[in-house]
N, C-alpha and C positions, 0 to 999 in steps of 0.2 A: 493196514488196508481197510478201506471202507466198502461195505457191500450195499446193494440196492435197498435191502430191508432196513439197514441202518440209516441210509439217506432219507427214507420215507419218515422214520421216527423223528429225525432232526427237523425236517421241513414241517412236519405236523405241529411241532412246538411253536413255530412261527406263524404258519398260515392255515393250520387246521381249523375246522369249524368249531371245536370246543375250546381250544387254548389260544388259537391264533388271533391276530389283530388286523384291522383294516390297514394300518400303517405298513405292517410287514407284507401284506398281500400286494400292495402297490410299490414296494421297494424294488429298486434295480438290483439284479443279481450279478455279482462279480466273483472272480477267483483271484486270490492273492498268490503271487509267485514266490518261490523261496528268496528271491532278491528283493521282495517287498513291493513290486509293481502290482497294480490292480488292472485286471482285464475284464471286459464285459463278456457275459455269457451269450453266445450267439445261438446255441442249440444243444440239445441232448439227444443222442442216438443210442439204440441198442444194436450192437454189432456182433456177428458170430466170430468166434475165435477159430481160425483155420489151422492152428498148429496141431499136428497129429500127436495124440497122447497127452495133451494138456488136460489138467483137472478142470479148468474153467472153459465152459462151452460158449459163454457169451460175456460181453463186457458192456458197461454203460460208458459212453464216451461223451465228454463235455467239450464242445467247440467254443473257442473264445476269439475275440479280436480286441484291438486297442480300445481303451475306454473312450467313449464319445465326449464326455464332459468330465474333466478332472475334478476330484473332490479334495477337500482339505484333509488334514490328519484325521484318520478314523477314530471314533470313540466307541469302545465296546459297550453295548447296552445290556446284553444278556450274557 
């Protein structure tokens, strides 16, 4: 499970003012499904967890849609 603070550290490596790069700052953001499909990220929302008694009071929800422009086979850079 990934927490919000973990996500900040990960993104800071790519787009942060000290370590990030201009290329990464302009890169399209996608999510890879377990089936290997790539989806474009449409938005990120903070939502309240309405389940009574749950340890998690809030969640960060990433909304996706079908990718607009297909890409070739991805090459991992970092």
